[in-house]
N, C-alpha and C positions, 0 to 999 in steps of 0.2 A: 275606730280601730278594726281592721279586717280580721275576722276570725280564721284561724288555721285549724287543721284537723284535730289536734289535741286540745284545742281551746273549748271544744263542745263538751257539755255535761250530759249525763244519762237522761234520755227522754227528749232531748233537743233535736229538732229537724235541721237538716243541713242541705245546702246546695253548693257544691264545691267542684273545682277542677283539680283533679288529683292524678298521680301516677300509679299505675298498677305495678307494684314492686314484684309481686309473685302471683302466679296463676296456676291452679292445679285442678284438673277435671277428675272428680271422684264419683263413686256409686254409693248411694244410701242403702240402708238395710232393706228397704222396699224395692230396690232395684232401679231407682230413678237416678239420673245423672245430675250432678250439681257442681258448680265451680267454687272453689275456695280461693278468694281473692284477698290480697294484702294491698291496701291502699296507703299511699304515703304522700307527704309534702315535706317542707323543710322543718316542720315541728315534730315529725315522727310517723308512725305507721299503726294502722288498725285493720283487722281482717273483717271480711263480710262474705256471706254465701249467696251466690246467685242460683236459685233453685230451678229445677226443671231445665237445666242447661243442655245444649246440644254440642256436638263436635264443632259446628259452625260458631257457636258462642265462644268456645274455647279458643278458636283461631282468631276471632274478632277481639276478644278481651284477653290478649296474651300479655306476658311480662314485658314491660317497657312501653305499654300503650298509655297515652294520656286520655283521660275520660272526664266527662262531666257527670258527677254523681248526685242524685237526689235520694236522700235517705234519712235515717234516724239513728243516733247513737244509743245503744242499749248495752246491757250487761247480761252475759250468758255464762253460767258456771264460773262466776266471779271474774270473768274476763270481758274487757270492752269489745264490742263488735258493732258492725253497722248493718241495720236492716235496710236492704236495698229496695228503693221504690222504682228508680229508673236509672239507666246507664246509657251514656252516649259517647261514642268515640269523638274526640276533638280533632279537627282537621289540621293539617300542617300550616294552613294560612291564617289560623286564628290567633297567632302571636304568642304561643307558649313554647318554652324551651325545657328540655328534660332536666337541666341543671337546677331549675326553679323548685323541683320537687324532691331534691336529694337532701337528706339530713346529714349534717357534717359533725365532726368531732368538736368538742368544746374549746380546743386550742387552735389558733390560726395556723395555717400551713407554714407560713413564714417562720413562726416561732418554733414549730416542730422541727423544721430544717435546721435552724440555728442551734437548737439544743442537741440534736443528734450529731451535727458536725463538731460541736464542742467535745462530745464524748469520744469521737474518732481520734482527736488529738491526744487523748489519754490512753489509747491503745499503743503501748510502747513496743511490743513485739513486732518486728518488721514484716514477718510473714502475715500475721493476722491483720495488721494495719493496711498493707498493700491490697490484700484480698477484699477487705471491707470497703476501702476507697474505690476499688475497681468496680465492684458490684453496685455500690451506691450510685456511681456515675452511670453505669450501664442501664440501671432500672430506675433512675431518679424520678421521672415523671410518674410512673406507675406506683412506686413505693410511697410517694407522698400524696397520692390521691386515692388509692385503693382501700377498700374496707379490709378488716382482718377476718371476715367470715361472711357467709351468705345470709345467715339468720341468727347465729349465736352471738358471742361477745364481739363488741366493736364492729358491728355490721353497719357502719356508716362511712360516708366519704371521709378520707384521711384517717380512717380507723386503724389501719395498719401502722402508720407512723405514731399515732396517739398511743396505741398499745405498746409500741417499742419504747417510747419516751417514759411511760409509766414504769415499765420494767427496768429501764436504766436508772431511774430514780431509786427504785427498790434495791437494785444491785449496788448502788453507791453506798446506801446505808448499811447493807449487809457486809460489804467489803470493808467498811470502816470499823465494824464491830469485830470481824474475823480477819485479821491481817494475813492468815495463812491462805486465804483465797486469792487466786491470781486474777487481779482486777482486769487486766488487759484481755485475758481469755473470756472472762464472764461478760465484759462489755461487747466483745466481738460476737459472742453467742447470742446476746440479746438483740443486736442489730440484725443478724443474719437468720435467726431461727425460723422466722415466718416469711422471709423474703420470697420463698418459693410460691407464695400466694399470688404474686404478680403474674404467674403463669397458670396457677391452679384456678383462679377466678377470672371472670370476664371483665370486671371493672366496677366502678362505684354506682352505676345506674342499672337497675333491674339485674342485680348481680346473679350470675349462675356459674356452675362449674364447667370448665372447659373440658375437652376430651382428655387432655393431659392430666387435668385435675382428677377426673373420674378414674382414669386408668393407672395413674402413677402416684399422685399425691404430692403435697408441698414439701414434705421432708426429703424425699428422694430427689425432687426437682431442684431444691436448693443445694443438695450435695453435689448434683451434677454441675450446677453453676459454679460451685467452689472449685471443682476439678478443672472445668474449662478455664476459669480465671487463673488457676495455678499454671496451667499449660501456657497461657498467653504471657504470664509474668515470669515464666521459666523458673518456677519454684519446684523443687524436688518433690514428686508426688508420694514418695515414701518417707518424707521427713516426719519426725514426731509432731512438730508444730501443726502441720497440715492434718495429720490424723486426729489430733486432739480437737481441732476445730470441727472436722467432719463428725466426730463422735458427738459433740455437743448438739449439732443440729439434728442428727439422726436419732438421738435418744431423748429429745426434749419432751416427748409425750409420755415418758415414764415407763409405760407398760406396752408390750406388743398388742394386747387387745384394744389399746387406745391409739394404735398406729405407729408406735415407736419401732424403729428397725432394730434397736438394741436397748436394753435397760441401761441407765446411767451407771458407769463404773469409774467415773472421774469425779472428784469433789465438785468442780465447777459445773459439770453436767447435771449432777443432782440438784445443785442450787438453782440452776437455770430452769429445770423442770418445776421446782417448787415456786419460783417467782412467776413463771408463766401461768401456772394453775391459780396462784393467788390473785393475779391481776384479772384473769378471766372470771374468777369467782366473785370478786368485789364488784366488777362491772355488772355482771348479771343480776346480783342481788340488789345493787343500788338502782339499776334500771327498773326493776320490779317495784321496789319501795317508793320510787318517785311517782309511780302510777297508782299508789295506794294511799288511802286516807289515813291520817294518824289514828291510832287505836284499832286498826284493822290488820288483817293478814293479807299478804300478797297472793296472787294466783300461784298455782303450782309452777315451779321453775324446773323445766326439763333437765337442764344441765346440772341441777343440784338434787338429783334423785327424786324429782317431783315434790320436794319439800316446799312448804309455804312459810314465809318469814314475816314476823310481826314488826309493824312500824310503831314505835313508842309514840305516845301522845305529845311528849316534849322532846322532839328530835330536831334540835336546832342545827346540829352539824349537817344533817341531810339537806336542810333548807339552803345551806351555804354551798353545797356540792354543785358542780356544773351539771346542767341538764343533759342526760343521756337519752338514748332511744333504744 
């Protein structure tokens, strides 16, 4: 069996062809330059530092470059890392393709599409249904292949659709418990809330933020797409239905300091925010736990206020969970 990146244990030497998922030139306390590199293949990603690096090294080993890595897996401050022995750029004629090194969501794309399309049929309000259908068709390729983030939750190929499906499942259970929730509005919000990331992000390989992503952000970008869709579909831009849908996407981050254009002031908007936060939280903690030995604590999780979570020794449920990255 051929070993992949995450198959190696601490102390093992490796010689692998990998993708540089992210590359950042930094300066150490003693003033020397070094490259922080994140290597990845279909199993996941691990970082490593290239010391005494130059600007030329940064240009050579940039994000999206396929390299042959000779090194050793180690642990530093309770995090896995790679001690780099040697690094060589793999040429275009050596038979490797970028898609070989991209980690994907644990649900097949075809199944993600089927589940989301099923939920669209349950959006009974004609305004919300038409806009959701229009934008799913417009951004179909990107929506079902893009990650949901550059490095945080669901930062894998198909991660955006996987995050959406998880939220729709949560939304179904909540709507079943609380019949006062408008199921159609909540489902529409789940499907559209992060769709602006198809413009905010560059794609599933060596993901980076686009100019629009850095200057505008996905909440405003999807609001703009909703308005453009309404114009094309000849939907009254002042209708309450349209304003409710816009409010859900613009407020789903909850607080202005977290990027929300407005705090949620509609029941379904508050529920959408809570579901979004719940799914991102479960994903981040599960990902860290899956890289932690039973009976030990995870590394500090940035998105969880740098808290470390304990993995119980008899955690059978985690063993059954799909492998994340």
